[in-house]
C-alpha positions, 0 to 999 in steps of 0.5 A: 119471866125470870126477873119476875121471879126475883120478886121473891128475893129482891122487890124492885128486881121486877121493875128494873126487868120492865124498864130494860124490856121498854128500853130494848123495845123502843131500841129494836123498834128505832133500829128496824125503822131505820135499817130494814128494807122490805123485801119485793116479795112476801115469803109465807113462813107458817112452818117456822112460826109454829116451831118458835111457838112450840119452842115458846110454849115450852119454855113458858111451861118450864118457867112455871115449873120454876116458879112453882117449886119456888112458891110451893117448896121454898120457904121465904126468909125470916129475916129479909124481903118482903115475906119476912116473918111469913112461913109461906109465900103466899101468907101476905096475900091470904092476910089481905084477902082475909081483912078485905071483907066478907064479900071479897073473901067470898069471891076468892074462895069461890075463884079457887074452887075447881068448878071455876077452873073447869069452866075456865078451861071449857071457855079457853078450848071454846076460844081456841076451837073458835079462832081455829075454825075461823082460820080453817075457813080463812084458808079455804076462801084464800084457796078459793080466791087463788083459783079465781085468780087463775081462772080470770088470767086464764079467761084474759088471755083467752079474751085477748087472744080473741080480739087479736 
């Protein structure tokens, strides 16, 4: 994410970052496929996954704070960079939207309203609720299946004892 903040200072910086991320991804993929041996037993590691996701969320929010500070508090350079001659970072985007036509300007202006934001937040909360309830129902199903396997194992032992 820090590479994307470089867009405000050097326009080709994100391209270098994307190429670097792609190269590292394929290098790690090849390394993992050649060197990693899967474990014999499956280990459920839910607690550490939750912790890592919380750390990722905190770092993402910190990056958003940094980007917000850069976009709203700092002024672009007047002599160099992609935003030269602009008083704010959003000026080139506003000019493009203003020149694009009435319908596109109408859509962008309505997207910026609070009602769209509230609807978007409600949709996101509903999607999160759906996936949480789906995960809870799957957890219940898994527990029922485990109980069924235990009962079948006990029944199998009982039947084997009766046959012998």
